[in-house]
Each structure stands twice: as structure tokens, then as C-alpha cells.
C-alpha positions in Angstrom: 0.1 0.0 0.0 2.9 2.2 0.5 5.8 3.0 -1.3 9.4 2.4 -0.6 10.1 5.7 0.8 7.2 6.4 3.4 8.3 6.0 7.0 5.7 5.1 9.6 5.8 7.8 11.8 4.0 11.0 12.8 4.7 14.5 14.7 3.7 13.7 18.3 1.8 17.0 18.2 -0.8 15.5 16.0 -2.2 13.2 18.5 -3.5 16.7 20.3 -5.5 17.1 17.2 -6.9 14.2 17.0 -8.0 14.2 20.5 -10.1 17.3 19.7 -11.4 16.1 16.4 -15.0 16.0 17.6 -17.3 16.0 13.8 -20.3 15.2 15.5 -20.5 18.5 17.6 -21.0 20.5 14.0 -22.2 18.3 12.1 -26.3 19.9 12.4 -24.5 23.0 10.9 -23.5 21.6 7.6 -24.7 23.4 4.7 -23.3 21.4 1.7 -23.8 17.8 1.0 -21.4 15.2 2.4 -20.5 11.3 1.6 -19.6 9.8 5.2 -17.8 6.4 4.1 -17.8 4.1 6.8 -15.8 0.8 7.3 -17.9 -1.2 9.8 -15.3 -3.4 11.0 -12.9 -0.2 11.7 -10.7 -0.7 14.3 -9.1 3.1 13.9 -11.8 5.6 13.7 -15.6 4.2 15.6 -17.8 3.2 12.9 -20.9 4.4 15.4 -19.3 7.9 15.6 -19.3 8.4 11.8 -22.9 7.0 11.5 -23.8 9.4 14.5 -22.2 12.3 12.6 -24.1 11.5 9.4 -27.6 11.6 11.0 -26.8 15.0 12.9 -26.0 16.2 9.3 -29.7 15.5 7.9 -30.2 14.8 4.2 -27.1 16.4 3.3 -25.3 13.4 4.4 -25.2 10.4 2.3 -23.5 7.2 4.1 -22.2 4.2 2.6 -21.1 1.5 4.5 -18.1 -1.0 3.9 -17.6 -4.6 5.6 -14.1 -3.5 6.0 -11.8 -2.5 8.4 -9.6 1.3 8.5 -7.1 0.6 5.4 -9.0 -2.1 3.6 -10.7 0.4 1.5 -7.3 1.4 0.1 -7.1 -1.9 -1.6 -8.9 -4.4 -4.1 -12.7 -4.6 -4.4 -13.7 -2.2 -1.5 -11.3 0.7 -3.5 -12.7 0.1 -6.6 -16.2 0.1 -4.8 -15.2 3.3 -2.4 -14.0 5.1 -5.4 -17.3 4.4 -7.5 -19.4 5.9 -4.4 -17.1 8.6 -4.4 -17.6 9.5 -8.3 -21.1 9.0 -7.9 -21.6 11.4 -4.9 -19.9 13.9 -6.9 -21.2 13.5 -10.1 -25.0 14.1 -8.8 -23.9 16.8 -6.3 -21.7 19.0 -8.6 -24.2 18.2 -11.7 -25.3 21.7 -13.4 -28.5 22.4 -12.8 -31.4 22.5 -15.6 -32.1 25.7 -16.6 -35.7 26.2 -17.9 -35.4 30.1 -18.2 -32.4 32.2 -19.4 -30.8 34.1 -16.5 -31.8 38.0 -17.0 -28.5 39.4 -16.2 -28.1 43.3 -16.5 -24.4 44.4 -16.9 -24.1 48.4 -15.8 -21.2 50.3 -17.0 -18.9 51.5 -14.5 
């Protein structure tokens, strides 16, 4: 999964950020569509917290679950599935709106 130059280490200060990361506390304030992808066997990031965040985000959140651990989604068929879900989400979310009437845009001379 990692290349030959990858080093298995992280700065100690990152532990402080992880401890304060609570997406569930701000999920209700989301104003844009959000894709939440969860490995239901995740041993790194608790799946229940991600599910709770998606519920709190309401109809803007799309929850996709996979029967994998945290890093399993980066290889094999589950990687393809997760990527397909991401591309589908982006296609639906960023699709241009159909325009039924031309815009009335008036430019004023400056």
C-alpha cells in the first residue's frame, strides 16, 4: 500500500489534534452535501461515531458502509467500490442544474 520511501511515523503534536476532532458536534451546521464512508469493522475510527455524524447532518449527508477495517478500503474490490461511490456522489452533487429560463443578467457600465 505504501511506497519504498514511506516512513511509519507521525509528529507527536498530531495526537493533540486527533483528541479534539469531534465532527458530531458541528454536523448539524453543515450546509453542503456530505459523503460519509464507513468501514463497519473499523478498528481505528469508530464506525458508530461516523454514523452518528451522518444522522446529525440530516438529509445533506449520504452514508455508505463497507464490511471492512480502516485501511482495507484502500485496496482491492472495496477500493473500487469506495471510489465509485465517491465519483457518483460528486457527479450528483456537482451536476449542473437544468435551466428552464435564461438568466436576466444586466450589466451596468462602470
